[in-house]
VOLUM-939509 format. One line per field, with one value per residue: residue number from 1; residue in three letters; chain; x, y, z of N, C-alpha, C in turn. Coordinates in nm, 3 decimals, padded with zeros to 5 digits. Example, Ala and Ser with C-alpha at 12.3 -4.5 7.8 and 13.67 -1.06 7.14 Angstrom:
REM residues 2
pos: (1, 2)
code: (ALA, SER)
unit: (A, A)
n_u: (01.319, 01.285)
n_v: (-00.569, -00.225)
n_w: (00.780, 00.708)
ca_u: (01.230, 01.367)
ca_v: (-00.450, -00.106)
ca_w: (00.780, 00.714)
c_u: (01.320, 01.290)
c_v: (-00.330, 00.003)
c_w: (00.780, 00.787)
REM end
This chain:
REM residues 145
pos: (1, 2, 3, 4, 5, 6, 7, 8, 9, 10, 11, 12, 13, 14, 15, 16, 17, 18, 19, 20, 21, 22, 23, 24, 25, 26, 27, 28, 29, 30, 31, 32, 33, 34, 35, 36, 37, 38, 39, 40, 41, 42, 43, 44, 45, 46, 47, 48, 49, 50, 51, 52, 53, 54, 55, 56, 57, 58, 59, 60, 61, 62, 63, 64, 65, 66, 67, 68, 69, 70, 71, 72, 73, 74, 75, 76, 77, 78, 79, 80, 81, 82, 83, 84, 85, 86, 87, 88, 89, 90, 91, 92, 93, 94, 95, 96, 97, 98, 99, 100, 101, 102, 103, 104, 105, 106, 107, 108, 109, 110, 111, 112, 113, 114, 115, 116, 117, 118, 119, 120, 121, 122, 123, 124, 125, 126, 127, 128, 129, 130, 131, 132, 133, 134, 135, 136, 137, 138, 139, 140, 141, 142, 143, 144, 145)
code: (UNK, UNK, UNK, UNK, UNK, UNK, UNK, UNK, UNK, UNK, UNK, UNK, UNK, UNK, UNK, UNK, UNK, UNK, UNK, UNK, UNK, UNK, UNK, UNK, UNK, UNK, UNK, UNK, UNK, UNK, UNK, UNK, UNK, UNK, UNK, UNK, UNK, UNK, UNK, UNK, UNK, UNK, UNK, UNK, UNK, UNK, UNK, UNK, UNK, UNK, UNK, UNK, UNK, UNK, UNK, UNK, UNK, UNK, UNK, UNK, UNK, UNK, UNK, UNK, UNK, UNK, UNK, UNK, UNK, UNK, UNK, UNK, UNK, UNK, UNK, UNK, UNK, UNK, UNK, UNK, UNK, UNK, UNK, UNK, UNK, UNK, UNK, UNK, UNK, UNK, UNK, UNK, UNK, UNK, UNK, UNK, UNK, UNK, UNK, UNK, UNK, UNK, UNK, UNK, UNK, UNK, UNK, UNK, UNK, UNK, UNK, UNK, UNK, UNK, UNK, UNK, UNK, UNK, UNK, UNK, UNK, UNK, UNK, UNK, UNK, UNK, UNK, UNK, UNK, UNK, UNK, UNK, UNK, UNK, UNK, UNK, UNK, UNK, UNK, UNK, UNK, UNK, UNK, UNK, UNK)
unit: (A, A, A, A, A, A, A, A, A, A, A, A, A, A, A, A, A, A, A, A, A, A, A, A, A, A, A, A, A, A, A, A, A, A, A, A, A, A, A, A, A, A, A, A, A, A, A, A, A, A, A, A, A, A, A, A, A, A, A, A, A, A, A, A, A, A, A, A, A, A, A, A, A, A, A, A, A, A, A, A, A, A, A, A, A, A, A, A, A, A, A, A, A, A, A, A, A, A, A, A, A, A, A, A, A, A, A, A, A, A, A, A, A, A, A, A, A, A, A, A, A, A, A, A, A, A, A, A, A, A, A, A, A, A, A, A, A, A, A, A, A, A, A, A, A)
n_u: (08.765, 08.569, 08.799, 08.904, 08.613, 08.593, 08.805, 08.773, 08.520, 08.657, 08.746, 08.545, 08.456, 08.619, 08.731, 08.447, 08.512, 08.694, 08.686, 08.484, 08.648, 08.797, 08.666, 08.607, 08.861, 08.893, 08.674, 08.572, 08.780, 08.762, 08.501, 08.488, 08.655, 08.526, 08.298, 08.399, 08.493, 08.607, 08.558, 08.649, 08.860, 08.923, 09.082, 09.065, 09.058, 08.896, 08.745, 08.965, 08.842, 08.627, 08.726, 08.859, 08.651, 08.505, 08.665, 08.631, 08.489, 08.666, 08.782, 08.564, 08.436, 08.665, 08.675, 08.441, 08.523, 08.704, 08.575, 08.425, 08.582, 08.759, 08.746, 08.893, 09.061, 09.218, 09.390, 09.625, 09.678, 09.769, 09.967, 10.010, 09.740, 09.725, 09.866, 09.806, 09.495, 09.595, 09.717, 09.496, 09.339, 09.501, 09.508, 09.231, 09.211, 09.308, 09.602, 09.811, 09.949, 09.920, 09.901, 10.122, 10.294, 10.192, 10.245, 10.528, 10.505, 10.379, 10.608, 10.704, 11.027, 11.163, 11.244, 11.066, 10.800, 10.819, 10.816, 10.629, 10.422, 10.457, 10.394, 10.096, 10.090, 10.155, 09.941, 09.728, 09.779, 09.872, 09.653, 09.479, 09.649, 09.639, 09.361, 09.312, 09.430, 09.323, 09.085, 09.131, 09.177, 08.930, 08.769, 08.840, 08.856, 08.571, 08.495, 08.595, 08.438)
n_v: (11.408, 11.201, 10.963, 11.031, 10.906, 10.708, 10.544, 10.510, 10.423, 10.194, 10.052, 10.123, 09.838, 09.654, 09.614, 09.546, 09.305, 09.203, 09.214, 09.038, 08.825, 08.753, 08.724, 08.539, 08.360, 08.332, 08.175, 07.950, 07.767, 07.597, 07.580, 07.380, 07.205, 07.087, 06.930, 06.776, 06.575, 06.320, 06.196, 06.018, 06.093, 06.049, 05.992, 06.002, 05.890, 05.944, 06.195, 06.360, 06.385, 06.475, 06.729, 06.791, 06.856, 07.043, 07.296, 07.380, 07.618, 07.804, 07.879, 07.874, 08.130, 08.304, 08.342, 08.516, 08.725, 08.789, 08.823, 09.074, 09.240, 09.300, 09.480, 09.725, 09.570, 09.423, 09.679, 09.649, 09.440, 09.127, 08.977, 09.156, 09.199, 08.979, 08.969, 09.117, 09.034, 08.786, 08.895, 09.070, 08.874, 08.742, 08.938, 08.935, 08.730, 08.760, 08.694, 08.792, 09.027, 09.005, 08.700, 08.650, 08.807, 08.738, 08.501, 08.518, 08.679, 08.498, 08.360, 08.135, 08.013, 08.298, 08.142, 07.941, 08.064, 08.215, 07.952, 07.848, 08.063, 08.103, 07.913, 07.945, 08.164, 08.076, 07.916, 08.102, 08.238, 08.094, 07.997, 08.190, 08.352, 08.145, 08.182, 08.421, 08.452, 08.189, 08.255, 08.528, 08.353, 08.172, 08.393, 08.537, 08.318, 08.289, 08.516, 08.526, 08.452)
n_w: (09.761, 09.732, 09.722, 09.989, 10.082, 10.047, 10.144, 10.397, 10.344, 10.310, 10.511, 10.787, 10.651, 10.635, 10.962, 11.056, 10.929, 11.050, 11.297, 11.287, 11.248, 11.476, 11.684, 11.629, 11.558, 11.823, 11.947, 11.846, 11.757, 12.025, 12.057, 11.857, 11.888, 12.112, 11.982, 11.826, 11.998, 12.048, 11.755, 11.472, 11.204, 10.890, 10.636, 10.305, 09.970, 09.793, 09.914, 09.757, 09.552, 09.535, 09.651, 09.423, 09.218, 09.279, 09.384, 09.101, 09.146, 09.226, 08.966, 08.799, 08.916, 08.900, 08.638, 08.613, 08.735, 08.548, 08.343, 08.388, 08.449, 08.239, 08.044, 08.136, 08.220, 07.999, 07.835, 07.962, 07.850, 07.758, 07.962, 08.179, 08.224, 08.362, 08.594, 08.741, 08.802, 08.934, 09.121, 09.202, 09.314, 09.487, 09.709, 09.759, 09.904, 10.078, 10.148, 10.013, 10.126, 10.382, 10.537, 10.438, 10.655, 10.819, 10.919, 10.953, 11.208, 11.360, 11.420, 11.232, 11.064, 10.859, 10.586, 10.566, 10.542, 10.311, 10.118, 10.185, 10.096, 09.862, 09.714, 09.775, 09.657, 09.395, 09.333, 09.266, 09.103, 08.838, 08.749, 08.685, 08.520, 08.334, 08.270, 08.201, 07.954, 07.810, 07.783, 07.625, 07.406, 07.353, 07.303, 07.095, 06.911, 06.824, 06.780, 06.531, 06.448)
ca_u: (08.663, 08.549, 08.931, 08.864, 08.505, 08.583, 08.926, 08.687, 08.447, 08.737, 08.832, 08.461, 08.413, 08.741, 08.694, 08.339, 08.509, 08.791, 08.619, 08.417, 08.722, 08.890, 08.569, 08.568, 08.948, 08.885, 08.580, 08.580, 08.847, 08.709, 08.376, 08.527, 08.755, 08.414, 08.183, 08.498, 08.591, 08.546, 08.491, 08.816, 08.831, 08.952, 09.172, 09.041, 09.130, 08.752, 08.771, 09.035, 08.811, 08.486, 08.810, 08.925, 08.574, 08.460, 08.779, 08.590, 08.429, 08.739, 08.811, 08.441, 08.448, 08.812, 08.633, 08.338, 08.577, 08.784, 08.456, 08.347, 08.688, 08.787, 08.738, 08.973, 09.232, 09.276, 09.436, 09.727, 09.769, 09.745, 10.100, 09.978, 09.616, 09.710, 09.892, 09.675, 09.405, 09.618, 09.741, 09.398, 09.318, 09.561, 09.473, 09.101, 09.261, 09.501, 09.731, 09.949, 10.062, 09.856, 09.932, 10.299, 10.323, 10.147, 10.305, 10.633, 10.485, 10.393, 10.776, 10.794, 11.140, 11.156, 11.248, 10.901, 10.698, 10.855, 10.788, 10.461, 10.331, 10.486, 10.310, 09.991, 10.067, 10.195, 09.830, 09.645, 09.860, 09.829, 09.478, 09.471, 09.707, 09.558, 09.174, 09.304, 09.494, 09.217, 08.929, 09.127, 09.139, 08.824, 08.698, 08.894, 08.796, 08.412, 08.490, 08.591, 08.323)
ca_v: (11.389, 11.037, 10.879, 10.954, 10.865, 10.525, 10.446, 10.583, 10.305, 10.036, 10.075, 10.052, 09.714, 09.573, 09.652, 09.410, 09.177, 09.172, 09.170, 08.894, 08.725, 08.771, 08.692, 08.339, 08.316, 08.292, 08.094, 07.817, 07.635, 07.535, 07.486, 07.291, 07.065, 07.008, 06.871, 06.709, 06.477, 06.129, 06.190, 06.042, 06.183, 05.927, 06.060, 05.925, 05.997, 05.986, 06.334, 06.422, 06.403, 06.590, 06.880, 06.873, 06.874, 07.156, 07.335, 07.446, 07.699, 07.902, 07.838, 07.945, 08.297, 08.413, 08.339, 08.574, 08.843, 08.894, 08.916, 09.182, 09.356, 09.290, 09.606, 09.800, 09.469, 09.359, 09.738, 09.643, 09.335, 08.957, 08.907, 09.243, 09.181, 08.803, 08.931, 09.248, 08.981, 08.756, 09.027, 09.124, 08.728, 08.698, 09.035, 08.961, 08.612, 08.807, 08.624, 08.884, 09.085, 08.977, 08.607, 08.650, 08.886, 08.694, 08.395, 08.541, 08.760, 08.388, 08.291, 08.073, 08.089, 08.330, 08.031, 07.861, 08.196, 08.212, 07.869, 07.811, 08.177, 08.043, 07.790, 08.018, 08.266, 08.026, 07.874, 08.163, 08.291, 07.948, 08.037, 08.369, 08.302, 08.005, 08.181, 08.536, 08.379, 08.102, 08.332, 08.603, 08.248, 08.161, 08.497, 08.557, 08.241, 08.312, 08.698, 08.554, 08.312)
ca_w: (09.835, 09.659, 09.774, 10.110, 10.178, 09.954, 10.214, 10.484, 10.407, 10.276, 10.689, 10.785, 10.618, 10.673, 11.077, 11.089, 10.910, 11.118, 11.413, 11.331, 11.287, 11.582, 11.774, 11.588, 11.621, 12.014, 12.044, 11.753, 11.774, 12.155, 12.010, 11.727, 11.937, 12.200, 11.940, 11.748, 12.138, 11.997, 11.668, 11.421, 11.067, 10.783, 10.511, 10.173, 09.794, 09.767, 09.944, 09.677, 09.431, 09.615, 09.633, 09.260, 09.138, 09.408, 09.319, 09.015, 09.207, 09.198, 08.787, 08.754, 09.015, 08.883, 08.487, 08.593, 08.781, 08.487, 08.261, 08.460, 08.493, 08.093, 07.971, 08.200, 08.217, 07.866, 07.797, 07.969, 07.739, 07.837, 08.053, 08.284, 08.279, 08.427, 08.704, 08.805, 08.835, 09.000, 09.288, 09.327, 09.404, 09.620, 09.806, 09.794, 09.992, 10.230, 10.079, 09.931, 10.228, 10.530, 10.527, 10.478, 10.772, 11.022, 10.951, 11.009, 11.294, 11.483, 11.464, 11.123, 10.982, 10.699, 10.475, 10.563, 10.487, 10.166, 10.063, 10.223, 10.095, 09.703, 09.652, 09.801, 09.520, 09.266, 09.225, 09.203, 08.905, 08.729, 08.798, 08.671, 08.395, 08.221, 08.269, 08.112, 07.778, 07.786, 07.808, 07.501, 07.298, 07.349, 07.246, 06.989, 06.796, 06.864, 06.762, 06.421, 06.350)
c_u: (08.647, 08.658, 08.885, 08.720, 08.498, 08.716, 08.814, 08.569, 08.538, 08.788, 08.682, 08.456, 08.554, 08.800, 08.625, 08.459, 08.652, 08.756, 08.532, 08.536, 08.814, 08.800, 08.563, 08.676, 08.951, 08.760, 08.566, 08.674, 08.768, 08.602, 08.366, 08.568, 08.593, 08.300, 08.281, 08.558, 08.454, 08.549, 08.667, 08.785, 08.941, 09.013, 09.107, 09.040, 08.937, 08.744, 08.824, 09.009, 08.731, 08.615, 08.811, 08.754, 08.477, 08.541, 08.675, 08.489, 08.541, 08.759, 08.603, 08.468, 08.564, 08.721, 08.488, 08.405, 08.661, 08.670, 08.386, 08.463, 08.794, 08.839, 08.867, 09.085, 09.316, 09.366, 09.558, 09.842, 09.746, 09.822, 10.009, 09.872, 09.621, 09.773, 09.828, 09.565, 09.465, 09.663, 09.605, 09.351, 09.369, 09.532, 09.392, 09.092, 09.334, 09.588, 09.853, 10.018, 09.985, 09.904, 10.073, 10.329, 10.248, 10.221, 10.448, 10.628, 10.454, 10.493, 10.788, 10.866, 11.051, 11.190, 11.064, 10.815, 10.697, 10.761, 10.652, 10.388, 10.377, 10.396, 10.137, 10.000, 10.081, 10.007, 09.715, 09.712, 09.904, 09.708, 09.429, 09.516, 09.656, 09.371, 09.246, 09.365, 09.397, 09.119, 08.930, 09.091, 09.018, 08.720, 08.748, 08.832, 08.656, 08.407, 08.449, 08.469, 08.162)
c_v: (11.232, 10.941, 10.862, 10.869, 10.699, 10.437, 10.457, 10.398, 10.125, 10.001, 10.066, 09.836, 09.618, 09.564, 09.516, 09.295, 09.111, 09.113, 09.021, 08.795, 08.718, 08.690, 08.538, 08.290, 08.215, 08.207, 07.998, 07.736, 07.568, 07.476, 07.373, 07.125, 06.984, 06.942, 06.755, 06.585, 06.311, 06.109, 06.139, 06.036, 06.057, 05.952, 05.962, 06.033, 06.037, 06.154, 06.435, 06.512, 06.463, 06.707, 06.896, 06.903, 07.023, 07.272, 07.443, 07.561, 07.826, 07.955, 07.952, 08.115, 08.387, 08.399, 08.472, 08.724, 08.857, 08.897, 09.085, 09.350, 09.349, 09.388, 09.645, 09.702, 09.463, 09.553, 09.732, 09.520, 09.162, 08.984, 09.059, 09.251, 09.023, 08.824, 09.043, 09.129, 08.923, 08.765, 09.037, 09.021, 08.695, 08.833, 09.012, 08.758, 08.664, 08.702, 08.654, 08.946, 08.958, 08.852, 08.563, 08.696, 08.815, 08.550, 08.348, 08.596, 08.646, 08.322, 08.160, 08.082, 08.167, 08.229, 07.931, 07.951, 08.167, 08.089, 07.828, 07.899, 08.134, 08.040, 07.832, 08.071, 08.155, 07.984, 07.964, 08.210, 08.204, 07.996, 08.134, 08.334, 08.235, 08.091, 08.368, 08.502, 08.295, 08.155, 08.391, 08.465, 08.239, 08.277, 08.553, 08.472, 08.215, 08.426, 08.623, 08.454, 08.358)
c_w: (09.837, 09.802, 09.869, 10.183, 10.181, 10.032, 10.386, 10.478, 10.358, 10.434, 10.779, 10.804, 10.619, 10.844, 11.099, 11.042, 11.014, 11.288, 11.430, 11.319, 11.387, 11.674, 11.728, 11.589, 11.764, 12.051, 11.950, 11.746, 11.928, 12.127, 11.959, 11.793, 12.058, 12.117, 11.842, 11.832, 12.028, 11.795, 11.554, 11.229, 10.997, 10.643, 10.424, 10.009, 09.771, 09.769, 09.883, 09.560, 09.450, 09.602, 09.534, 09.198, 09.176, 09.372, 09.185, 09.039, 09.209, 09.047, 08.748, 08.827, 08.940, 08.647, 08.520, 08.646, 08.677, 08.365, 08.244, 08.443, 08.299, 08.011, 08.020, 08.170, 08.107, 07.781, 07.835, 07.916, 07.837, 07.973, 08.197, 08.326, 08.366, 08.558, 08.784, 08.829, 08.952, 09.165, 09.339, 09.377, 09.513, 09.741, 09.878, 09.958, 10.112, 10.249, 10.044, 10.068, 10.356, 10.582, 10.542, 10.581, 10.864, 11.041, 11.015, 11.160, 11.421, 11.514, 11.326, 11.107, 10.855, 10.559, 10.453, 10.539, 10.364, 10.087, 10.089, 10.099, 09.888, 09.650, 09.661, 09.627, 09.376, 09.222, 09.214, 09.071, 08.856, 08.779, 08.665, 08.512, 08.288, 08.206, 08.161, 07.948, 07.763, 07.721, 07.658, 07.379, 07.230, 07.240, 07.147, 06.850, 06.798, 06.853, 06.602, 06.357, 06.292)
REM end
């Protein structure tokens, strides 16, 4: 019964967020276009520096998630813990199944879907592996002191 109730909860939460997504997709592009009329965007290296610094958000959040889930994940070993954490992060960002599937459904060639999403996967996998292994090295160092 608990699993059924949790499934219903997941469905309700997913439907509510999907409804917001659909409303946003229908309305937001038109609104943005009206606001951007006459505005010129200029790419700059300064923006990349800010992007690099603010990307710390991913690392910090992933460390916090790993710290919260570590007790359960570490039982699988470091490699599997990294894979599980990567998979969870990909799924939380709708990059595991949804985005590749939607990219294909809108007409992208399969090779584009694979390459495009593989790079997204690699980003989260690298983050997860570095955090899991790094966290354990740091943890071990401070446990021995």
